[in-house]
Structure formats: structure tokens, C-alpha cells
C-alpha positions as CSV (number, residue, x, y, z in Angstrom):
1,M,81.9,-95.5,17.2
2,T,81.0,-99.6,17.6
3,R,77.7,-100.5,16.6
4,K,76.6,-100.9,19.8
5,N,76.6,-97.3,20.0
6,I,75.1,-96.5,16.9
7,V,72.3,-97.9,18.1
8,V,71.8,-96.5,21.0
9,S,72.3,-93.3,19.6
10,L,69.9,-93.8,17.2
11,A,67.5,-94.7,19.8
12,L,68.1,-91.6,21.3
13,T,67.2,-89.6,18.4
14,S,64.3,-91.4,17.8
15,C,62.9,-90.9,21.4
16,L,63.8,-87.3,20.8
17,I,61.9,-86.9,17.5
18,C,59.2,-89.0,19.4
19,I,58.9,-86.4,22.4
20,S,59.5,-83.3,20.0
21,G,56.7,-84.5,17.3
22,L,54.3,-85.6,20.6
23,V,55.1,-81.7,21.9
24,M,54.6,-80.1,18.4
25,A,51.4,-81.7,18.6
26,Q,50.6,-80.7,21.8
27,D,51.3,-76.8,20.7
28,V,49.1,-76.8,17.7
29,P,45.5,-75.8,18.9
30,G,46.9,-72.8,20.7
31,A,49.2,-71.5,17.9
32,I,45.6,-71.4,16.5
33,R,44.1,-70.2,18.8
34,A,47.1,-67.1,18.7
35,T,46.5,-66.8,15.6
36,Q,43.1,-66.7,15.7
37,A,43.5,-64.0,18.4
38,A,46.3,-61.9,16.6
39,D,44.0,-62.0,13.3
40,D,40.5,-60.9,15.7
41,A,42.7,-57.8,17.0
42,E,44.0,-57.2,13.7
43,R,40.2,-57.0,12.3
44,R,39.1,-54.9,15.5
45,A,42.3,-52.5,14.7
46,Q,41.3,-52.3,11.5
47,G,37.5,-51.6,12.1
48,N,38.9,-49.2,14.7
49,I,41.0,-47.6,12.1
50,D,37.7,-47.4,9.4
51,K,35.5,-46.1,11.8
52,V,37.8,-43.0,12.5
53,V,38.4,-42.8,8.7
54,D,34.7,-42.2,8.3
55,E,34.2,-40.0,11.2
56,T,37.1,-37.7,9.9
57,R,35.0,-38.2,6.6
58,L,32.2,-37.3,7.7
59,L,33.7,-34.3,9.9
60,E,35.6,-32.9,7.1
61,R,31.9,-33.0,4.6
62,Q,30.5,-31.0,7.6
63,Y,33.1,-28.3,7.7
64,T,33.0,-27.8,4.3
65,A,29.4,-27.1,4.9
66,V,29.9,-25.3,7.3
67,M,32.2,-23.1,5.7
68,K,30.0,-22.6,2.7
69,E,27.1,-21.7,4.9
70,I,29.7,-18.8,6.6
71,D,30.4,-17.8,3.4
72,G,26.4,-17.5,2.4
73,L,25.2,-15.9,5.6
74,E,28.8,-13.2,5.2
75,V,27.5,-12.5,1.5
76,Y,24.0,-12.3,3.6
77,N,25.3,-10.0,6.4
78,G,26.7,-7.6,3.7
79,L,23.5,-6.7,1.5
80,L,21.9,-6.4,5.5
81,Q,24.5,-3.8,5.8
82,K,23.7,-2.0,2.8
83,Q,19.8,-2.0,3.5
84,I,20.4,-0.9,7.0
85,E,22.5,2.1,5.4
86,G,20.1,2.6,3.0
87,Q,17.2,2.6,5.6
88,S,18.7,4.7,8.0
89,Q,19.2,7.4,4.9
90,E,15.3,6.6,4.5
91,L,14.6,7.7,8.4
92,T,16.7,10.8,7.9
93,D,15.1,12.0,4.3
94,I,11.5,11.2,6.1
95,S,12.9,13.1,9.1
96,N,13.7,16.3,7.0
97,S,10.2,15.9,5.2
98,I,8.4,15.5,8.4
99,D,10.2,18.6,9.6
100,Q,9.0,20.2,6.2
101,V,5.2,18.9,6.4
102,S,5.5,20.6,9.5
103,V,6.5,24.0,7.5
104,I,4.1,23.1,4.7
105,E,1.0,22.7,7.4
106,R,1.8,26.2,8.9
107,Q,1.6,28.0,6.0
108,V,-1.0,25.5,3.9
109,T,-4.1,25.8,7.0
110,P,-4.1,30.0,7.0
111,M,-4.5,29.8,3.4
112,M,-7.0,26.9,3.3
113,L,-9.1,29.0,5.9
114,R,-8.7,31.9,3.6
115,M,-10.4,29.9,0.8
116,V,-13.2,28.8,2.6
117,E,-13.7,32.2,3.8
118,S,-13.7,33.7,0.0
119,L,-16.5,30.3,-0.8
120,E,-18.6,31.8,1.8
121,Q,-18.2,35.0,0.2
122,F,-18.5,34.3,-3.2
123,V,-21.8,32.0,-2.2
124,E,-23.5,34.8,-0.7
125,L,-23.1,37.2,-3.9
126,D,-23.7,35.2,-6.2
127,V,-26.4,34.2,-8.4
128,P,-28.3,32.1,-5.3
129,F,-29.0,28.8,-7.0
130,L,-29.3,25.8,-4.4
131,L,-28.1,28.5,-1.8
132,E,-28.5,25.8,0.8
133,E,-26.5,23.5,-0.2
134,R,-24.1,25.6,-1.3
135,R,-24.0,27.4,2.0
136,Q,-23.6,23.9,3.8
137,R,-20.5,22.9,1.7
138,A,-18.9,25.9,3.0
139,S,-20.2,25.3,6.6
140,F,-19.3,21.9,6.0
141,L,-15.3,22.8,5.2
142,R,-15.1,25.2,8.1
143,G,-16.2,22.8,10.4
144,L,-13.7,20.3,9.0
145,L,-10.4,23.1,9.3
146,E,-11.1,22.3,12.7
147,R,-11.2,18.7,13.4
148,S,-7.3,17.3,14.4
149,D,-8.1,14.0,12.9
150,V,-8.6,14.6,9.7
151,T,-4.7,15.0,7.8
152,V,-4.2,18.7,6.6
153,A,-4.2,16.8,2.5
154,E,-7.3,15.7,3.0
155,K,-8.9,19.3,4.3
156,F,-7.1,20.4,1.5
157,R,-8.4,17.8,-1.4
158,R,-12.0,18.4,-0.2
159,V,-11.7,22.4,-0.4
160,L,-10.3,22.3,-3.8
161,E,-13.0,19.5,-4.5
162,A,-16.0,22.9,-3.3
163,Y,-13.7,24.8,-5.9
164,E,-14.1,22.7,-8.6
165,I,-18.2,22.3,-7.7
166,E,-18.4,25.7,-8.0
167,N,-15.8,26.1,-11.3
168,D,-18.3,23.4,-12.3
169,Y,-21.7,25.7,-12.2
170,G,-20.4,28.2,-14.4
171,R,-20.7,25.6,-17.0
172,T,-23.7,23.5,-16.8
173,I,-27.7,23.9,-17.4
174,E,-29.7,22.2,-14.5
175,A,-33.2,22.6,-13.1
176,Y,-34.4,21.7,-10.0
177,K,-37.4,22.1,-7.7
178,G,-37.7,24.7,-4.9
179,N,-39.8,27.1,-3.3
180,L,-39.7,31.4,-4.0
181,D,-41.3,33.8,-1.9
182,L,-43.8,35.8,-4.7
183,E,-45.6,38.9,-3.6
184,G,-45.7,37.8,0.1
185,A,-46.5,33.8,-0.6
186,A,-44.1,31.1,-1.0
187,R,-44.6,28.9,-3.9
188,E,-43.2,25.5,-5.5
189,V,-41.3,26.9,-8.9
190,D,-39.3,25.4,-11.3
191,F,-36.0,27.0,-11.2
192,L,-33.8,26.9,-14.5
193,R,-29.7,27.6,-14.6
194,I,-27.7,28.4,-17.2
195,G,-24.1,28.2,-16.0
196,R,-24.0,31.4,-14.0
197,T,-25.7,33.9,-16.8
198,A,-29.2,33.0,-15.7
199,L,-31.6,32.0,-13.3
200,L,-34.9,31.6,-13.8
201,Y,-38.3,30.3,-12.6
202,Q,-42.0,29.1,-13.4
203,S,-44.0,27.8,-11.0
204,V,-45.6,24.5,-11.9
205,D,-48.4,25.5,-12.9
206,G,-46.3,27.4,-15.3
207,E,-48.2,30.5,-15.1
208,V,-46.0,32.9,-13.2
209,F,-42.6,33.2,-14.3
210,G,-39.2,35.4,-13.9
211,M,-35.8,35.6,-13.3
212,W,-33.3,36.4,-11.0
213,N,-31.7,40.3,-11.3
214,Q,-28.2,40.3,-10.2
215,E,-27.5,44.2,-10.6
216,Q,-30.9,44.5,-8.5
217,R,-30.2,41.5,-6.2
218,G,-33.6,40.3,-6.7
219,W,-36.5,38.6,-8.1
220,E,-38.4,40.4,-11.2
221,G,-41.0,38.8,-13.2
222,L,-41.5,38.2,-17.5
223,P,-43.2,38.8,-20.0
224,A,-45.0,36.1,-21.6
225,E,-43.4,35.8,-24.2
226,Y,-40.6,33.9,-22.6
227,R,-43.2,31.1,-20.8
228,N,-42.3,29.0,-23.9
229,Q,-38.2,29.5,-23.8
230,I,-38.4,28.8,-19.8
231,R,-40.5,25.8,-20.4
232,N,-38.3,24.7,-22.8
233,G,-35.2,25.2,-21.2
234,L,-37.0,23.1,-18.1
235,K,-36.7,20.1,-21.1
236,I,-33.5,20.7,-22.0
237,A,-31.6,20.7,-19.0
238,R,-34.0,17.4,-17.7
239,K,-32.7,15.8,-20.8
240,Q,-36.2,15.4,-22.0
241,V,-35.4,16.9,-25.3
242,A,-32.1,18.2,-27.4
243,P,-30.5,21.1,-27.0
244,N,-31.6,24.1,-28.6
245,L,-31.4,27.5,-29.1
246,L,-32.7,29.3,-26.3
247,L,-34.0,32.8,-26.2
248,V,-33.2,34.5,-22.3
249,P,-32.8,37.8,-20.7
250,I,-29.8,38.0,-18.9
251,T,-28.1,41.0,-17.1
252,A,-25.6,42.9,-18.5
253,P,-22.1,42.5,-16.2
254,E,-20.9,45.7,-14.1
255,A,-18.3,47.3,-15.8
256,A,-15.1,46.6,-14.2
257,K,-13.5,49.4,-12.1
């Protein structure tokens, strides 16, 4: 190659290099923008990936919580089922008890009627202390048994209570005021009840006194020697003096037949 050709070649090469440099200089901003766009796309993709991962973890936590709640509900439902079974058995037992109560009521009610009738007869045949009060108690019981708004248990309790009151009369001493027909005239007297053993009376002025004769079913006067005994008995019953021995007449019990 001649010197001239070499120079031309170098010139051409220089021109090409300059042109390439110029072209490359012109493409740098575009390359930068392309790189930035790629980076932005990568960041968006990574953000989407992170978002999906977070949502997945959240769903996993929610799923775990729901499964725990389901396990708890299964345990609770199991307990409820046992309770329902137990309550069903209780209902069966209650139903059986109600049937038994109905049978018992049919048996108890006639018995209570007989008890009230016996109480009424006893009051009339007994020593006549607090007679009106005891009659009213028996009459109240008869009316109570006829009421439908009172339970059988309450009726039975009240009948037993009346019997207990009558039973207590036999173990107590009592003084109370009342009126007594003496020789055709009503007089206010103080009654002294000593259990069911003796029922005595004394007029408020202390001049007239006597006792109930259970055998004769009537009142009779007493000798003067019993005046102080009755007066002391009244004081003892009213707790005005300490208990002490009393000498009072009593009616001999009838021999058993």
C-alpha cells in the first residue's frame, strides 16, 4: 500500500471513529432512560411480590386463627352436646317425678282431709281452752284444702303446723282472759291452763274460782283452799314469779276400754 492510500485509510478510520463516537454520545440518554425504566419495572415487580407475600402471610395468620377458633368451637359444641344430653335426662326424670307427684297428690289430699276432720273432732272433745281460736284454725285448714291456688306441699305444711301447735299445748302453761257463763251470767275470768291436765278459772275480783271437769264435761266450783294456788299459777304462767309447785285438782283419766 502506498503512503497516499495509508493516509486515506487513516482518514476514513478517523471519520468512522468520530461518527461512532457521535452516535454513541447521542444514545447515552436513551440508554440511561432504558436502564431507569428497567429499574422502575423491577422495583414495581418486587413491590408486587412483597405485597403478595404480605397478603399470603396475612391469610396464613387468619387461617391459623380460624382453625384455632374452629377447634375451640368443636370443644365447646362437645360440651354443649353433653349438657343437652344431661338436660334431656333431667327432663325425663322431671316428667317421671311429675307423674309420681300426681299419684302422691291423689293419695295425700284424702289423708289431709281425714287429718283435718280428726283435728276438728279432737278440739270438740278436748279440754275447752282457747276454743274459738282452735276452731278457727281447723276451719281455716278445711278452707285451705279446697283452694286450687295453694300447692299440696303448702297445705300439708299448714296441717302439720296445726298438729304441732296442738301438741305443744300439752307441754306448756298459759294464762289468758275470757268470758265464762257462771250461774246464768257472763263473767270475765282469768283462765289458767296447765298442759291438758288442768283448766282452772278465777274471776277478775278473785271471789269466784273453779275448774273444768273433763269427765263431767262441765265447769265446777272449788273450795277456798285452792284460791291462792290458782292465783300463784296465774302469776307463774305470766312469768311474774319463778316456777313453783302448785297443788291443783285434776280429773282422773278414764280407764282405757
